[in-house]
C-alpha positions as CSV (number, residue, x, y, z in Angstrom):
1,X,0.8,100.7,27.5
2,X,-1.4,98.0,28.5
3,X,-2.0,94.7,26.6
4,X,-5.2,94.3,24.3
5,X,-6.8,91.3,24.6
6,X,-9.5,90.7,22.2
7,X,-9.9,88.4,18.7
8,X,-9.3,91.9,16.6
9,X,-5.3,91.4,17.9
10,X,-2.8,94.0,19.3
11,X,-2.5,95.7,16.2
12,X,-5.0,98.6,16.8
13,X,-5.1,101.0,20.2
14,X,-7.7,102.7,20.0
15,X,-5.6,105.4,20.7
16,X,-6.6,108.7,18.6
17,X,-4.9,111.5,18.2
18,X,-5.2,114.3,20.7
19,X,-7.6,116.3,19.9
20,X,-9.6,114.0,17.6
21,X,-12.5,113.3,20.0
22,X,-12.6,117.0,21.5
23,X,-12.6,118.7,18.2
24,X,-15.5,116.1,17.9
25,X,-17.5,117.1,20.5
26,X,-17.2,120.9,20.2
27,X,-18.1,120.2,16.4
28,X,-21.3,118.5,17.3
29,X,-22.0,121.5,20.0
30,X,-21.2,124.1,17.4
31,X,-24.3,122.1,14.9
32,X,-26.4,121.3,18.0
33,X,-26.5,124.7,18.7
34,X,-27.6,125.9,15.3
35,X,-30.8,124.3,15.8
36,X,-31.5,126.2,18.9
37,X,-30.6,129.7,16.8
38,X,-32.9,128.6,14.5
39,X,-35.6,127.7,16.2
40,X,-34.8,131.5,18.5
41,X,-35.0,133.1,14.8
42,X,-38.7,131.5,13.8
43,X,-40.0,132.5,17.2
44,X,-38.0,136.3,17.6
45,X,-37.4,137.2,13.5
46,X,-34.3,138.6,14.9
47,X,-31.6,138.5,12.1
48,X,-29.1,138.4,15.0
49,X,-30.3,134.1,15.8
50,X,-29.4,134.1,12.1
51,X,-26.0,135.0,12.2
52,X,-25.6,133.6,15.4
53,X,-26.2,130.4,13.1
54,X,-24.2,130.8,10.6
55,X,-21.2,131.5,12.6
56,X,-22.2,128.0,14.3
57,X,-22.4,126.2,10.9
58,X,-18.7,128.2,10.6
59,X,-17.3,126.9,13.3
60,X,-19.0,123.5,13.3
61,X,-17.6,123.1,9.7
62,X,-14.1,123.6,11.0
63,X,-13.5,121.9,14.1
64,X,-15.4,119.0,12.2
65,X,-12.8,119.3,9.5
66,X,-9.9,119.3,11.5
67,X,-11.0,116.3,13.7
68,X,-12.0,114.6,10.7
69,X,-7.9,115.5,9.5
70,X,-6.8,114.0,12.6
71,X,-9.3,111.2,12.3
72,X,-7.7,110.2,8.5
73,X,-4.1,110.6,10.4
74,X,-5.1,108.0,13.2
75,X,-6.7,105.5,10.9
76,X,-3.6,105.8,8.9
77,X,-1.1,105.4,11.4
78,X,-3.0,102.3,12.9
79,X,-3.7,104.3,15.9
80,X,-7.7,104.0,15.7
81,X,-10.2,100.9,14.5
82,X,-12.9,102.6,12.6
83,X,-16.7,101.8,13.8
84,X,-17.4,102.2,9.4
85,X,-21.5,102.8,10.1
86,X,-20.1,105.8,12.8
87,X,-17.9,107.3,10.3
88,X,-20.6,107.2,7.3
89,X,-22.4,108.8,9.1
90,X,-20.3,111.8,10.7
91,X,-18.9,112.3,7.0
92,X,-23.2,112.6,5.9
93,X,-23.0,115.1,9.2
94,X,-20.4,117.3,8.0
95,X,-21.8,117.2,4.4
96,X,-25.2,118.2,5.7
97,X,-23.8,121.4,7.4
98,X,-22.2,122.2,4.4
99,X,-25.0,122.4,2.2
100,X,-26.9,124.1,5.6
101,X,-24.6,126.4,5.8
102,X,-24.8,127.8,2.0
103,X,-28.8,127.6,3.0
104,X,-28.3,130.0,6.0
105,X,-26.2,132.2,3.5
106,X,-29.7,133.1,2.0
107,X,-31.4,136.4,3.2
108,X,-33.5,136.6,6.8
109,X,-37.0,134.1,6.7
110,X,-35.5,132.4,3.4
111,X,-32.5,131.5,5.1
112,X,-34.2,129.1,7.3
113,X,-38.0,128.3,6.9
114,X,-38.2,126.0,5.8
115,X,-34.7,124.2,4.4
116,X,-32.3,125.7,7.0
117,X,-34.2,124.6,10.1
118,X,-34.9,121.4,8.0
119,X,-31.4,120.5,7.3
120,X,-30.6,121.7,11.1
121,X,-32.4,118.8,12.3
122,X,-31.2,116.4,10.4
123,X,-27.7,117.3,11.1
124,X,-28.7,116.8,14.5
125,X,-30.8,113.3,13.8
126,X,-27.6,111.9,12.0
127,X,-25.0,112.5,15.0
128,X,-27.1,111.1,17.6
129,X,-27.1,108.2,15.2
130,X,-23.2,108.3,14.8
131,X,-23.2,108.7,18.6
132,X,-25.1,105.7,19.3
133,X,-23.1,103.6,17.2
134,X,-20.1,104.5,18.4
135,X,-21.6,104.1,21.7
136,X,-22.8,100.5,21.0
137,X,-19.3,100.0,19.7
138,X,-17.4,100.6,22.2
139,X,-19.4,98.7,24.8
140,X,-19.2,95.6,22.5
141,X,-15.5,96.5,23.1
142,X,-15.1,96.9,26.5
143,X,-17.2,93.6,26.9
144,X,-14.3,91.7,24.3
145,X,-11.6,92.7,26.1
146,X,-13.0,91.7,29.8
């Protein structure tokens, strides 16, 4: 294993449990596609799109929940150094997605417009914010190691 040269010390290796990043990316993909299918429903009024949104939310919550469990295990075993702003935003993403899932359980138009698509937009913006915070922290850490 490579030595870590930073002001944070060698305690943290930034090496999460395998699968954490993959599950996080799958959850982000599922939740982003929910916004796409919500928009498709508002344009076509075909109920199939609302069903797709509900399933994408379900799978996004499952993947996000599994990623959160793996992240907690990684943190508890000192495998990662968290970016607390990104952690907070990712937790808010899961909460927003859960409430979005409850809203999408409604029937037809009322299950998507206006609150369903609105919370889908908020969820995507929270994911974007978390990704930007993570990216910035990763770039800063790489500069510290150089």
